[in-house]
N, C-alpha and C positions, 0 to 999 in steps of 0.2 A: 784742329785737335779738339776732342770733346771735353766738356767740363768734368771735373773730378768731384765725387761725393765724399764729404767728411763723415766720420762716424755719427756725429750729432745731426746729420741731415742737411747741413749747409753745403753750398757748392763753392769750390775753389777754382777760379779761372785758370785756363791753361796759360802757359808762358806767353803766348802771343796775344793774350786777351787781358793782360794786367792793365789797370787804369794808370797809365804812365804819367798823366797830368799831375797826379799827386806827387810822384817822385821828382818832377822838375818844376813844380809850381813856384818854388821859392827862388828860382834862378831865371830871371828874365833874359831872353835871347837878345844879344846886341843887334841893332838895326844894320842892314846892308843897303846902301843906296843903289838904285838902279843905274846902270851905265848909260842908259838912254834917258832923256833925249839929249844930253850934253856929253857925248863921249870924249870930246876934246879935253874935258877936265881931267880925264884919266890916262890919256895917251896921245900919240901923234903919228903922222906918216911923213917920212922925209921925202926929198925930191927923187930918190932912186926907188921909192916904193917900200922901204923898210918900215915895219910897224913896231912902235915901241909902247910899252905900258909903264906908267910912273909908279914907283914903289918907294917906301921910306929909305930903301938902300940905293935908290937911283933908278934910272931907266933900264928896262930889260926888253930885248928884242923878242917879239912874239910871232913874227911872220913877215910876209911880203904881200903887197897889194898892187896889182897892175891892171885889174879888170875894170877900173873906173876911177872916179875922183878920189882924192884922199879922204874927203868927208864920208864918202860911201864905204871906204875901207874901214874907217873907225867905227861906223855903224855896224858893219859886219862883225867885227871882233867884239863890239859891245854887246851884240845879241848873244854871242857865245857866252859871254860873262853872265848875262841875265839868265841864260839857260841853266848855268851852274847854280846861280843864286836860287832859281825856282826849284831845282832839285834838292838843294839844302833845306829850303823852306818846307818842301813837301815831306822830307824826312822828319823835320821838327814837328810838323802838324800831326803826322801819324803817331809819333811818340807821345805827343801831348794828349791826343784823343784815345790812345790805346789801341788803335786799329792796326798798327804795324808790329812786325817782329823786331824786338829790340836788338837781337843778335845780328840780324841782317842789316838793321839800321846802323849799328855800330860799324859793321864791316864796310858798308857803303860810305859812311862818313870818313873813316880812316883812309879809304881809297881816294876820296875826293881831296882830303887834306894833303895826302902825300903827292898828289898830282898838281897841286896849285903852284908849286915852284916852277913848273915847266908849262903851265897851262897857256894856250894861245888865245888869250882873252884880253879885253881892255875894260877895266873897271876898278873898283876899290877892293883889290885883292886882299889886303890885310883885314879889312872889315869882314870879307867873306871867310877868311881863315879863322877869325875870332868866332864867327857864327858856327863854322864847322866844329871848332873845338867845343863850343857850347853843346852842340848836338852830340858829340862824342861823350862828353861828361854826362849829359842827360841819359844817353843810352846805357852807359856803365852803371849809373845809379839804378835805372830800371832793371837791368840784369841782376844787380845785387839784390834788389827787392824781390824779383822773381825767384832768385835762388833761395832767399830767406823764406818766402811764402811756400816754395816747394818743399823745403825742409820741414816747415811747420805742418804742411799737409801730410808729408811722409810720416812725421812723428804721430800725428793724429790717426793716420791709417794704421800704423803699427800698434798704437794703443788700443784701437778698436778691435783689431784682429786678436790681440792678446786677451781682451775681455771676452770675445767670442770663444776663443780656445779654452779659457778658464771655465766659462759657463758649460761648454761641452764636456769638460772633464768632470765637473760637478754632476751633471746629468748622468754621465757614464758610471760614476761611482755610487750615486745615491738613489736616483729616481726609479720607482717601480710603477709609475703611471705610464705604461708603455706607449699608448697612443699619443697622449699629450706630449711626452718626451720625444717620441719619434717625429711628430709634427714640428716640434721646436728645433730639432737638429736639422730638419730639411729647411726651415726658415733661416737658420744660421748659415747654412750652405749657400742659400740664395743671396743673402746679404754679403757673405764672404766674397762672392764672385763680383760684386759691384765695387768693392774697395780696391782702388788702384794706388799706384805711387810708392809701393813698398819695394825695397831692393830685393833682388833675387834670393840672396842668402837668407835674409831675415824671413822673407815670405815662405821659403822652403821649410825653415825650422818651425814656424808657426803652423804651417799646413800639416806637417808631420804630427804635431800635438793634436790638432783638431781631428785629423784622420784616425790617429790611434784611439782617441776618445770615442769617436763614432763606431769604430770597429769593436771596442770593448763593450759599448752599450748594445750593439747588435748581437754580440756573443751572449751577454747576460739575458737579453730578451729571447734569443733563440733557446737558451737553456730553460728559461721559465716556461715557454710555450711547449717545449718538449716534455717537461715534467707535467704540465697541465694536460697535454694529450694523453700521457700515461694515466693520470688520475681520472680523466674522463672515460678512458677505455675501461678502467676498473669500475667506474660508476655505471657504465652501460651494462657490464656483466652483472653487477649487483642488482640493477633495476630489472633486468631480464629474469633474474631469480625471483624477485618480488612479484613480477607480473605472473610468473608461472603459479606461484602460490595463490595470488589473488584470483586467478582464473579457476583454480581448483576449488576455491571456496564459493564461487558465485552461485552454485546450485544448492548450497547448504540451507537447511531449514532450522538449524540450531541457532535461532536468531540472536540471542544475547551474546554468547561466547564468540560467534562469528563476527558480529558487529564490533566487539572489543578487539578481535584480532585485526580487523580492517583498520581500526584506529592505530594499532601498533605498526601495521604495515605502512601507513601514511607517515608516521614519525620516522621509520627506517628509510622510507623513500627520500624524505627531506635530508636525512643525514648522509645519504649516499652521494650527494653532490650532483653536479651537472654532467650529463653525458655529452658527447660531441653534438654540436648545434643541429646538424642535419638529422640526428637520430632522437634527440631528447624529446621533441614534441610528439613524435610518433610513439615513443615508449610511453609517454604520459597518457596519450589517447587510449592505448591498450589497457593500461593500469586503471584508468578512470572508467573505461567501459566495463571491466570486470566488477568494480565496485558498484557502479550504477545498476548493473544487472541484479546483483544481490539485494541492494537496498530498494529497488523497484519491486522485487518479489516480496520483500519484507513489508513494504508499505502496503501492497495489495492485501497481504495476509492480515496485517494489522487493521486495515479498513474493514475487511470481512469480520474480524474478531470484534472490532469496535461496534459494528452494526449488531452483532450477536449480543454483546454486552449491554448495548442500549435496550435491546428487546428484553433481555433478562431483567434490567432495571424496571422496565415498565410492568413486567409480570410481578416483580416483588412489590412494587407500589400497590398493585391490586391486592396482593396478600396482606399488606399492611393495613389497607382500608378494612379488610375483614378482621384482622387481628385486633385492631384498635377498638373494635366494637365489643370485644370480650368483656363480660362483667363478672369477675370472680366473686363478688359479694352476693350475687344472685344465686349462683350455683358453682361452687368451687370445683367440684369434680368434672362437671361439664366444661368449665373454662379450661382446666388442665388438659382434658382430652382434645379439645378444639385447638389448643396451642400446640400440642404435639403433632397434630396433623399438618398444621401450618408450617411448623419447623421442618418436617419431612419434605414437604413440597418446596420450601425455601431452599433446602440443600440440593434438591433435584434440579432446580432452575439453573444453578451455577453462578459464574462470576458476572460482575457488573463493572462499568467503568470505574477506574481507580478513584476518581474524584467524587463518586457517589457512595463509595463503600461506607465511609464513616456516617453519613447521613442515614442511609437505609438501615444499617446494623444498629445504629443508635435508636431508631424508632422501634425496631423489633425488641431490642433489649429493654426498652421502657415498658413494653407489654409484659415481657417475661418477669421483670422486677415487680410489676403490679400483682401478677398471679402468685409469684413466690412470696410476696409480702402477705397476701391473704392466707396462703397456706401456713406460713409461720405463725400468724396471729391465731389461727384455729388450733394449731398444735399447742401453743402456749395455754390456751384456754382449757384444753383437755389433758394437760400434763398432770398425771397422778401424783407425782412428787410435790409439785407446787400446791395441789389441793390438800395433800396430807400435811404439808408444812403449815398451811393456813389453819387447818383443824387443830393441830397441836398448839398453835398460839392461842386459839379460841378456848381450848380446854384449860390452858394455864391461866388465862384471864379469869375464867369461872372459878378456878381453885382459889386464886388470890382474893377474889371478891367474897367468897364463902368464908375464908379465914378472917377477913376484916369484919364481917357481920358477927362471927362468933366472939372475936376479941372485944368488940364494943358491947356485946351482950354480957360479957364477963366483967365489964367495967375497965378493961385494959385499953384505954384510948390510944396510948402510944403504939401498941402493936397493931391496932386497927388502922391508924394513919399510915404506918409503914406498909401494911399489906395493900392498902388502897393505892399508894404511890407505885408499888411494884406492879399492881394490876394495870395502872394507867400506862406504864412503859410497855408492858406486853400487849396491851390493846393497840398501841401505835404500830408495833411490829405485825400484829394480826391484820390490821387494816391495810398495811402496805402489801402483805402477801396476798390478801383478797383482791386488791386493786391490780396486782400483777397478773393474777389469773383472769380477772375481768378484761384487762387490756388485750389479752391474747385473743 
């Protein structure tokens, strides 16, 4: 019989492999003396050939001997006794070593014991009977131990199958990690098959629980993947729609809006979810190819445009070298005329790289500001209103100085000082107006 596995991985010996020495170690077997070499101690042969064995209850006839001498007859029956003694000792040895089947040993020992009363042997029958009883008791203890260990193994096997059934039920009710859970249920089934020793009724009940849990999990998993297939079919249809639009836009030259739409299409692509595995990669390649075609064309157009803009920047730099040589202080009208021609040529050249716009426009604006500043200064210097205002202030100063002279000549010093103070104030205003005209 094969060894049995317990749920915790230990092995339980089969009934005929239990270490019986432990079961009978505390009970020493009584010795049985051999009938040889002094068989006359245990029996006799009378003159007519009748063979007797001595027992505590007296002599018992065990047979007849006429084939030789009485001594030879006693030796013959003593050897029969020793054969029985050897058989009993062999049973004891097998039980003690654990090599024998205790149930078979018990049956053999009982058969030997029951036959001792009529056994045709010469020897210490009572000692042999005591030895056989010892073997019987030993075998019974071993059988009891085997039964107990078998019950323990059965209880452990039942407990383990209950644990596995409960785990399978939890998986069936809760798990959504389909591959991991499916692998675990297969591992449970493999372990389930290795667990032996459970009675048929209990095993059937536990198997029904496990089988029901596995079927429940398979139904949930099947429903999940059916729904997933439906979602992926919808995703495939949606992605095909997005591909159609992406392909229709691949020839567009409306670079900005089209690039923005491709960005939106990418977001919609991600939101669509995964199509069936065998189609998703192919769909993505088509979608990506449409995008790449557009952006490759845009990149080529931008490269051409960038080259043109770079050339425009170089031409504008040449104009700036010319513009920055303009000297409005030398000849304002000539400077203005030259600046207008440069501005016209500037506008004709067209756009430059974005990162150069501020630099180049700033340099041209500096020239424009310098010319405009010279023009404003000239205008202020020739402003008739400003000149008239300065003349009025000068005339008022002259009037007040004349009044001060007349008052002093008349001896009116107070009026003279007052007129002089007023004249000084108006002189300040006159000088400020004259400076304003001069600064222009």
